LUMFIVO-548037 format. One line per 3 residues: their letters; for each residue x, y, z of N, C-alpha, C. Coordinates in steps of 0.1 Angstrom, whole numbers. Atoms other than C-alpha are relative to their C-alpha. Last residue first. Example, Ala and Ser with C-alpha at 12.3 -4.5 7.8 and 13.67 -1.06 7.14 Angstrom:
2
SA	-9:-11:0:137:-11:71:-8:11:8; 9:-12:0:123:-45:78:9:12:0
//
This chain:
398
RAG	12:6:-7:968:-975:658:3:-1:15; -2:14:-4:994:-951:645:-12:-5:8; 12:8:-1:979:-920:629:3:-15:3
GVT	-4:14:2:1010:-903:617:-11:-10:1; 6:6:-11:1005:-868:632:3:-15:-1; -9:-2:-12:1030:-854:608:-6:-6:12
ATR	-13:6:1:1015:-869:576:8:1:13; 1:15:0:979:-862:585:13:-6:0; 3:4:-14:988:-826:593:-2:-15:1
ALM	-12:-2:-8:1005:-823:559:-2:-3:15; -8:12:1:974:-838:543:13:1:7; 7:12:-6:951:-811:556:10:-12:0
RIG	0:-2:-14:974:-781:548:-6:-12:7; -14:1:-5:982:-794:513:0:1:16; -4:14:1:945:-800:505:14:-2:6
ALI	8:7:-10:934:-765:517:5:-15:0; -6:-3:-13:963:-750:497:-8:-7:11; -13:6:-1:951:-768:466:7:3:13
ASE	1:13:-5:915:-759:472:13:-7:1; -3:0:-14:924:-723:467:-2:-13:7; -13:5:-3:925:-732:430:4:2:15
DVI	-5:-11:-8:887:-730:427:14:-4:5; -1:1:-15:881:-756:401:5:13:6; -9:-11:-6:867:-752:366:0:-2:15
LDG	-4:0:-14:852:-782:347:10:11:3; 1:-14:-5:838:-772:312:5:1:15; -10:-9:5:850:-803:295:0:14:5
RHI	6:-10:9:830:-826:317:11:10:-4; 2:6:13:844:-857:334:-8:8:-9; -12:6:6:839:-841:368:-3:-7:-13
DYT	-1:14:-2:809:-819:375:13:-5:-6; -4:8:12:804:-782:378:-1:-15:4; -2:14:-3:785:-760:403:3:-8:-13
TGG	6:10:8:789:-723:396:3:-14:4; -3:0:14:798:-699:424:-7:-12:-8; 9:-9:8:783:-690:457:2:-1:-15
PTR	13:-2:-7:813:-705:475:-9:10:-8; -1:-14:-6:839:-713:448:-13:2:7; 9:-10:5:836:-751:442:2:14:7
TGL	-7:-9:10:867:-773:447:-10:11:-5; 9:-10:6:857:-793:478:8:9:-9; -5:-14:-2:882:-821:484:-9:10:-7
RAL	4:-9:11:866:-856:486:3:14:4; 9:-11:-3:886:-878:510:-4:8:-12; 1:-10:10:902:-912:503:-10:10:5
AGP	13:-7:1:912:-935:532:2:10:-12; -1:-13:5:938:-961:541:-14:7:-2; 12:-9:-3:944:-996:553:3:14:-5
VKT	-2:-7:-13:970:-1017:535:-12:9:2; -13:4:-6:970:-1043:507:2:7:13; 0:15:-2:934:-1043:494:13:-5:6
LYW	7:3:-13:934:-1006:501:-2:-15:1; -10:-2:-11:960:-1000:474:-6:-5:13; -10:11:0:936:-1016:448:10:1:12
AFD	5:12:-7:908:-992:458:10:-11:1; -6:-1:-13:929:-962:446:-5:-12:9; -10:11:-2:916:-976:413:9:2:12
EGG	-13:-7:-4:885:-954:415:10:-10:3; -12:8:-4:851:-965:401:12:9:2; -12:-1:9:819:-944:400:11:-9:6
LSQ	-1:12:8:789:-957:419:11:1:-11; 0:-2:14:794:-930:445:1:-13:-7; -7:11:6:786:-931:482:-2:2:-15
ETL	9:11:6:776:-897:494:9:-11:-5; 2:0:14:799:-875:516:-8:-12:-5; 2:14:5:795:-868:552:-3:0:-15
AVA	14:4:3:808:-833:558:0:-15:-4; 2:14:4:840:-820:574:-15:-3:-2; -6:3:13:850:-784:575:-3:-13:-6
NAG	11:4:8:827:-773:603:4:-4:-14; 8:11:-7:853:-771:630:-11:-5:-9; 11:-4:-9:877:-752:607:-9:-11:5
LAD	10:-7:7:900:-757:578:-11:5:8; -5:-9:10:933:-770:591:-10:10:-5; -11:-9:-5:923:-784:624:5:10:-10
RAS	6:-9:-10:890:-797:611:10:10:5; 7:-10:8:907:-812:580:-6:10:10; -9:-9:7:933:-830:601:-7:11:-7
AEL	-7:-8:-10:907:-844:625:9:10:-7; 10:-10:-5:887:-856:595:6:9:10; 3:-10:10:917:-872:579:-10:11:4
LMT	-11:-9:0:925:-889:612:-1:11:-11; 1:-9:-12:890:-902:615:12:9:1; 10:-10:3:891:-916:580:-1:10:11
CDE	-6:-9:10:924:-935:587:-10:12:-3; -10:-9:-7:909:-949:619:6:10:-10; 6:-9:-10:877:-961:601:11:9:7
DNV	-3:4:-13:894:-975:570:-5:10:10; -8:-8:-9:878:-963:538:1:-7:14; 6:2:-14:865:-990:514:9:7:10
VPP	-9:-6:-10:872:-980:478:-7:-1:13; 3:-12:-6:852:-1005:458:11:6:9; 9:3:-12:870:-1031:437:-5:14:5
VGR	-5:-3:-13:883:-1021:402:-10:-4:11; -6:-13:0:878:-1034:367:7:3:14; 0:-5:-14:870:-1070:361:8:13:0
KHH	-13:-6:-4:864:-1075:324:-1:6:14; 2:-8:-13:835:-1099:318:14:5:4; -13:-5:-5:837:-1111:282:-3:9:12
MSV	0:-11:-9:807:-1132:273:14:4:5; -13:0:-6:801:-1156:245:0:13:7; -5:-12:-6:766:-1166:236:15:-1:3
EVG	-13:2:-6:748:-1191:214:5:14:5; -11:-7:5:711:-1189:207:13:-3:7; -7:7:11:683:-1213:211:10:8:-6
YAS	3:-5:13:659:-1190:230:9:-6:-11; 15:0:2:658:-1208:264:-4:4:-14; 5:13:2:695:-1217:262:-15:0:-3
AIH	-5:5:13:706:-1181:257:-6:-14:-3; 8:-6:10:684:-1170:286:4:-5:-14; 14:5:0:699:-1195:309:-8:6:-11
DIT	0:14:6:735:-1188:298:-14:-5:0; -2:-1:15:730:-1150:304:-1:-14:-6; 12:-7:6:715:-1156:339:2:0:-15
EHL	12:9:-1:742:-1181:350:-12:6:-7; -2:11:10:770:-1158:338:-11:-10:0; 1:-6:13:756:-1128:357:2:-11:-11
VEG	14:-1:2:751:-1148:389:-2:5:-15; 6:13:1:787:-1159:388:-14:1:-3; -5:6:12:800:-1124:381:-6:-14:-2
ARE	8:-6:11:779:-1109:409:4:-7:-13; 11:10:4:795:-1132:435:-8:5:-12; -6:13:4:828:-1113:437:-11:-10:-4
WAT	-7:-2:12:810:-1079:437:6:-13:-5; 10:0:11:787:-1091:464:6:2:-14; 5:14:1:817:-1099:486:-11:-1:-11
VDL	-10:9:6:834:-1066:478:-5:-14:-1; -5:10:-9:804:-1044:485:9:-10:-7; -7:-7:-12:796:-1011:468:6:-10:10
CRL	4:5:-13:788:-1026:434:8:6:11; -6:-8:-11:789:-1016:397:-6:-6:14; 5:5:-13:784:-1037:366:7:7:11
TGS	-9:0:-11:788:-1019:333:-7:-6:12; 5:-8:-11:773:-1025:299:10:0:12; -10:-2:-10:777:-1042:266:-5:10:10
IVG	4:-10:-10:754:-1057:240:12:1:10; -9:-2:-11:764:-1074:207:-7:10:10; 3:-13:-7:743:-1090:180:10:1:12
SSP	-8:-3:-11:747:-1119:155:-4:14:6; -8:12:-4:729:-1139:128:9:4:12; -15:0:2:703:-1112:123:6:-12:6
IAN	-6:3:-14:666:-1120:121:15:-1:-2; -11:10:-1:656:-1103:88:4:-1:15; 6:13:3:624:-1083:81:10:-12:0
PAS	11:3:-9:633:-1050:97:-6:-14:-2; 12:0:7:668:-1050:82:-12:-3:8; 0:-12:9:702:-1040:97:-13:0:-8
GAQ	8:0:12:707:-1064:126:1:13:-8; 4:13:6:720:-1061:162:-8:3:-13; -1:0:15:738:-1035:182:-4:-13:-5
VHG	8:11:6:732:-1025:218:2:2:-15; -2:2:15:755:-1003:240:-8:-12:-5; -3:-13:7:751:-988:275:1:-1:-15
WTF	-4:2:13:735:-1016:296:3:14:-7; 6:-8:10:733:-1008:333:6:-3:-14; -4:4:13:739:-1032:362:-7:9:-11
NVG	6:-7:11:738:-1017:397:6:-5:-13; -3:5:13:745:-1035:429:-8:7:-11; 0:-11:10:743:-1013:460:4:-5:-14
ARP	-13:-1:7:754:-1040:484:0:10:-11; -8:-9:-7:723:-1034:506:14:2:-6; 3:-13:5:702:-1051:479:8:11:8
DLR	5:-8:-11:719:-1084:488:-2:15:-5; -10:-6:-9:723:-1103:456:-6:9:10; -10:10:-4:700:-1127:438:10:5:9
RGL	7:10:-9:670:-1104:435:10:-10:5; 7:-7:-11:687:-1072:421:-7:-10:9; -10:-4:-9:710:-1094:400:-6:7:12
VSP	-5:12:-8:680:-1111:385:11:4:10; 10:5:-10:664:-1078:376:5:-11:8; 1:-9:-11:695:-1062:360:-10:-5:11
VET	-13:0:-8:700:-1094:339:-1:10:12; 0:10:-11:663:-1097:329:13:1:8; 9:-3:-11:657:-1065:309:2:-10:12
IMR	-1:-14:-4:687:-1064:286:-9:3:12; -12:-3:-8:690:-1101:285:0:14:5; 2:7:-13:654:-1105:273:12:2:9
GIA	10:-8:-7:659:-1079:246:-2:-6:14; -7:-12:-5:691:-1097:235:-9:8:8; -9:5:-11:672:-1130:232:7:12:6
YVV	9:3:-11:645:-1112:211:8:-4:12; 5:-13:-5:672:-1097:188:-9:-2:12; -11:-7:-7:691:-1130:184:-6:13:6
DGT	3:-14:2:660:-1151:176:10:9:8; -1:-7:-13:675:-1186:173:-2:15:-3; -14:-4:-3:663:-1201:140:0:6:15
LHP	-11:8:7:634:-1220:125:14:5:3; -2:14:-6:608:-1208:150:10:-8:-6; -10:0:-12:614:-1172:140:2:-13:6
RST	-2:14:-4:598:-1179:105:10:0:12; 12:8:1:582:-1147:93:1:-14:6; 8:-3:-12:612:-1127:106:-14:-7:0
HGG	11:-9:4:633:-1145:80:-8:3:12; 11:5:8:666:-1161:92:-10:11:-3; 8:-11:6:696:-1160:114:-11:-5:-9
AST	-1:2:14:719:-1190:121:-6:12:-7; 8:11:4:725:-1179:157:1:-1:-15; 0:5:14:748:-1156:176:-10:-11:-2
VTV	10:10:1:749:-1134:208:-1:-4:-15; 2:2:14:780:-1115:218:-10:-12:-1; 6:13:4:780:-1103:254:-3:0:-15
TVT	4:0:14:803:-1075:267:-5:-14:-3; 5:13:4:806:-1067:304:-4:1:-15; 7:-1:13:826:-1039:319:-3:-14:-5
DCA	-4:9:11:834:-1039:356:-7:3:-13; 5:-3:14:832:-1012:383:6:-9:-10; -6:8:9:834:-1016:421:-5:3:-14
STI	5:13:4:820:-986:437:10:-8:-8; 3:2:14:831:-956:456:-3:-14:-3; 2:-14:4:829:-945:493:-2:0:-15
PGI	0:-2:14:826:-979:509:-3:14:-4; 6:11:8:834:-978:546:0:3:-15; -6:13:-4:838:-947:567:-6:-11:-8
RTG	10:10:-3:828:-915:548:8:-13:4; -6:13:-4:845:-882:541:-11:-10:3; 10:11:-2:837:-850:523:7:-13:3
VTG	-6:13:4:861:-820:529:-11:-11:2; 7:11:-5:849:-784:530:6:-13:-6; 0:-1:-14:871:-754:526:-8:-11:7
VDV	-14:0:-5:863:-750:489:-1:2:15; -8:-13:0:826:-756:484:14:-3:5; -2:-4:-14:812:-790:474:9:12:1
KPE	13:-3:-5:798:-799:440:0:4:14; 5:-14:4:832:-797:424:-14:3:4; 15:1:0:845:-827:444:-5:14:-3
CHV	8:-12:2:882:-832:436:-15:-3:1; 6:-1:14:897:-864:449:-8:12:0; 11:-9:1:921:-868:479:-5:0:-15
AYI	2:-7:13:944:-896:488:-12:9:1; 10:-11:0:958:-915:518:-1:6:-14; 0:-8:12:978:-947:524:-12:9:-1
REV	13:-6:4:987:-966:555:2:9:-12; 10:4:-9:1015:-989:567:-14:5:-3; 11:-10:-3:1040:-986:539:-10:-7:9
GDL	-3:-9:-12:1073:-1005:540:-11:9:4; -9:6:-9:1068:-1019:505:4:10:11; 5:0:-14:1038:-1002:491:9:-7:9
VDQ	0:-14:-5:1054:-992:458:-5:1:14; -3:0:-14:1064:-1028:451:-1:14:6; -13:-5:-2:1066:-1026:414:3:4:14
ALL	-10:10:5:1037:-1049:409:14:5:1; -1:10:-10:1017:-1025:431:10:-11:-4; -9:-5:-11:1026:-998:407:1:-10:11
DLA	-14:-1:5:1012:-1016:376:9:4:12; -5:14:1:980:-1025:396:15:0:-5; -3:5:-13:975:-989:405:6:-14:0
GGP	-14:-1:-3:978:-979:369:4:-5:14; -7:-12:-3:944:-991:361:14:-1:4; -4:-1:-14:931:-1022:344:9:12:3
QVE	0:12:-6:911:-1004:331:8:-11:-8; 2:11:8:916:-968:323:0:-13:8; 13:-1:8:912:-934:340:-2:-12:-9
EAP	12:3:-9:938:-941:368:-13:-1:-8; 10:9:5:966:-944:342:-11:-4:10; 6:-2:14:996:-930:359:-12:-8:-1
QFI	4:11:7:1004:-928:397:-6:3:-14; 6:-7:12:1024:-902:415:-3:-11:-10; 2:9:11:1031:-919:449:-8:8:-11
LRV	9:-6:10:1046:-898:477:-1:-10:-12; -2:3:14:1062:-918:505:-11:6:-9; 12:-1:8:1064:-905:540:4:-3:-14
GRS	-2:-1:14:1089:-912:568:-13:0:-8; 4:13:7:1082:-905:604:1:2:-15; -5:11:-7:1098:-879:627:-3:-13:-7
LEG	8:11:5:1095:-849:605:5:-13:5; 13:0:-6:1106:-817:623:-9:-11:-6; 1:10:-10:1144:-821:619:-14:-1:6
RRA	0:-7:-13:1146:-788:600:-1:-10:12; -13:-7:-1:1155:-805:568:2:7:13; -11:10:-2:1126:-828:573:13:6:2
MRA	1:3:-14:1102:-798:576:11:-11:4; -5:-11:-8:1114:-785:543:-1:-3:15; -14:0:2:1109:-819:527:7:11:8
LVL	-7:10:-9:1075:-821:543:15:-1:-2; 1:-3:-14:1063:-789:528:8:-9:9; -9:-12:-2:1077:-797:493:-1:4:15
GLG	-14:5:-1:1061:-832:495:9:12:2; -2:7:-12:1027:-817:504:14:-5:1; -1:-10:-10:1029:-793:475:2:-6:14
LVV	-13:-6:2:1036:-822:452:2:10:11; -10:10:-5:1006:-841:467:14:6:-2; 1:2:-15:983:-811:463:11:-9:5
ATH	-5:-12:-7:996:-803:428:-1:-1:15; -15:0:2:991:-839:416:6:13:7; -5:11:-9:955:-840:430:15:0:0
VDH	1:-5:-13:948:-807:412:5:-10:10; -10:-11:-1:961:-819:379:0:6:14; -12:6:-4:940:-850:385:12:10:0
GCS	-6:-6:-11:909:-828:384:13:-7:5; 3:7:-13:887:-850:364:7:5:12; 14:-2:-3:885:-828:333:-4:-8:12
HSI	1:4:-14:923:-826:329:-14:3:6; 1:-10:-11:920:-824:292:0:-6:14; -6:5:-13:927:-842:259:-1:11:10
GDH	5:13:-4:907:-838:227:6:-6:12; 14:3:3:928:-811:212:-4:-14:4; 1:12:8:961:-806:231:-15:-2:-3
ISA	-5:-3:13:969:-771:243:-2:-11:-9; -7:10:7:947:-776:274:4:4:-14; 7:11:5:935:-744:290:9:-10:-8
FPL	-10:12:0:960:-721:307:-8:-13:-4; -13:-3:7:942:-689:297:10:-11:1; -10:-6:-10:909:-705:307:13:3:-8
GTT	-4:-13:5:883:-710:278:10:7:10; 0:-10:-10:867:-738:298:3:14:-5; 8:-11:4:858:-760:269:-1:12:10
EQL	2:-10:-10:883:-788:272:-8:12:-6; -3:-14:4:879:-817:248:-3:10:11; 12:-8:0:880:-852:264:4:15:-3
PLA	1:-3:14:905:-880:262:-13:8:-3; 11:7:8:910:-878:299:0:4:-15; 12:-9:4:941:-868:319:-10:-9:-8
DID	4:1:14:967:-889:338:-12:9:-2; -6:-10:9:985:-879:370:-5:0:-14; 0:5:14:969:-897:399:3:11:-10
ARF	7:-9:10:980:-886:433:0:-8:-13; 1:3:15:988:-910:462:-7:11:-7; 10:-9:5:1000:-903:498:0:-1:-15
ALL	0:-3:14:1019:-930:517:-12:10:-4; 13:-4:4:1027:-933:554:1:4:-15; 2:-13:7:1059:-952:561:-15:2:-1
SQG	3:2:14:1066:-979:587:-4:14:-6; 14:-1:3:1080:-968:621:-1:-2:-16; 7:11:-7:1114:-976:637:-15:-1:-3
SQE	11:-4:-9:1125:-942:627:-6:-11:8; -4:-11:-8:1159:-949:612:-11:4:10; -10:4:-10:1151:-984:600:4:12:9
VTP	7:9:-10:1118:-973:584:10:-4:10; 3:13:5:1137:-945:566:-7:-8:12; -7:11:-5:1135:-909:580:-4:-13:-7
GID	-1:2:-15:1121:-881:560:8:-13:3; -4:-12:-7:1108:-881:524:1:-3:15; 0:2:-15:1104:-910:500:6:13:6
CTL	-11:-7:-7:1095:-903:464:-1:-1:15; 2:-1:-14:1075:-924:439:11:9:6; -12:0:-9:1072:-921:402:-5:0:14
GTG	2:-1:-14:1049:-923:372:12:-1:8; 2:-13:-6:1054:-935:337:-3:0:14; 11:-7:7:1066:-967:320:0:15:4
DLL	1:5:14:1086:-985:346:-12:7:-7; 6:13:1:1088:-962:377:0:-5:-15; 9:2:12:1110:-933:383:-4:-14:-2
RPE	-2:13:7:1122:-931:419:-9:-1:-12; 12:8:5:1124:-896:433:5:-12:-8; -5:9:10:1156:-884:452:-12:-9:-5
LGE	5:13:-2:1149:-852:471:4:-10:-11; -10:9:-6:1170:-821:473:-5:-14:3; 2:-1:-15:1141:-797:466:10:-9:8
ERL	-4:-13:-4:1153:-793:430:-1:2:15; -15:0:-1:1151:-831:428:5:14:4; -4:7:-12:1114:-829:436:15:0:2
RSA	3:-9:-12:1108:-802:410:4:-7:13; -9:-12:0:1125:-823:383:-2:9:12; -13:5:-5:1106:-855:393:10:11:0
IRQ	1:3:-15:1073:-837:390:13:-4:5; 2:-12:-7:1081:-822:356:0:-2:15; -13:-7:-1:1095:-855:343:-1:13:7
TTR	-9:7:-9:1064:-874:353:13:7:1; 5:-2:-13:1041:-848:336:10:-7:10; -3:-14:-4:1062:-848:305:-4:2:14
IET	-14:-1:-1:1060:-886:302:4:14:4; -3:-12:-9:1024:-891:311:15:3:1; -8:-8:9:1017:-915:281:5:13:8
RAI	-13:7:3:1005:-944:303:7:8:-11; -5:11:-7:969:-929:305:13:-6:-7; 9:11:-4:964:-896:288:7:-12:5
EPH	-4:13:7:986:-866:289:-8:-11:5; 5:13:-5:976:-830:297:5:-12:-8; -7:11:7:999:-801:289:-5:-13:5
AHI	-2:-4:14:979:-770:299:6:-10:-9; 13:-1:6:968:-786:331:0:4:-15; 4:14:4:1004:-796:337:-15:0:-5
DRR	-9:5:10:1014:-759:336:-4:-14:-4; 4:-6:13:984:-747:355:9:-5:-11; 12:6:4:992:-771:384:-5:5:-14
FAI	-4:13:5:1028:-759:385:-13:-7:-5; -6:-1:13:1016:-723:387:4:-14:-6; 11:-4:9:993:-732:416:5:1:-15
VEQ	7:12:3:1022:-749:433:-12:2:-10; -9:9:9:1044:-718:429:-8:-13:-3; 0:-5:14:1016:-696:442:8:-8:-9
ELS	13:0:6:1010:-717:473:0:4:-15; -1:7:13:1046:-723:483:-13:0:-8; -11:-5:7:1048:-697:511:2:-7:-14
RAL	4:-13:6:1013:-705:521:12:6:-8; 10:2:11:1022:-742:526:-3:13:-6; -7:5:12:1054:-733:546:-10:-2:-12
QDI	-10:-9:4:1036:-711:571:7:-5:-13; 8:-11:7:1006:-734:573:10:10:-5; 6:5:12:1029:-764:581:-7:11:-8
LPA	-11:1:10:1049:-744:606:-5:-5:-13; -5:-14:4:1018:-733:625:11:-1:-11; 9:-7:8:1003:-769:624:5:14:-4
HEF	-8:-6:12:1034:-787:637:-9:9:-9; -9:-10:-5:1018:-793:672:8:7:-12; -6:-4:13:988:-810:657:10:11:3
SM	-6:-13:-1:979:-829:689:6:3:-14; -9:-1:12:954:-857:689:6:14:-1
//
């Protein structure tokens, strides 16, 4: 695999580094939650137009932008690179000079970094294309609403953002890994994630006479303990199935059996086949317990996202690009996460891969995503641009 364009990529990326960091700080200070990313969309589109590109604004928020030769011109399908642009409804506590100006909203998952990396990638590729150094077309995808379900990826797929695309790539901040290191894994790297809400009802009654009514609280208790156990025995344990209840509410008096109660939780799974079967087992188990204790149930199972399953060839190309850009020891095997990521929906249509981009300052503090105190080492932006630009110019045809 030859990275003949690497010197030019690095020269262009370094010349743009400070501008792209400033761009990241601007959108970090002005975060917007899912499907309200109006300013962010406008800022990205404006900068791409300044570079002589023609971004396509999507319905609602978000945009795409094609760079380089069309499919007809090159005879090759496009490579796509996706960034998510939404923020979280979470208060920032970093104290940074460019901290969020909006109370209760922050880029505490690093989407501002993802956006800056893919924008910087686009600027590098646009300048290469003008010099005749980009032989294959690339599509940038700036996606809204990754943090909610159903995620923005489904909105974009409905707008045909993958038309003409052969492969798709993305990065995600990893604040537990040093800058200059990229975490990869072939196969499942994130989990399917669904939400489940069960409402249990009966006539209610006095706790001295539980035999005269359906005992909502007792039935809920059995569901809380039995559902995770049954899933663990009915599904392949190698699938990484995890069911955890997060909310329970029933009753208001110690001597009264309530007439209703609600429990909700999340179902997570690393295997697509097991994920599809888990819903059936879940329904059977809930219905069986309800019948045994004489209560009525209604269940709302909200399908979220499938697991992100990295394609082998695409992962190997990202790894080769990372080693060439960042050094021979730049790639590490990353852990599988039970967190959900709607990049998975793109991978149900075309092969691709997601890599974890180290954002921790070597020897510095270890943070975590979805925390208001998250601070990233901004040199990760240049690392991400250099890696993805190599991926884009090599192409990775099978």
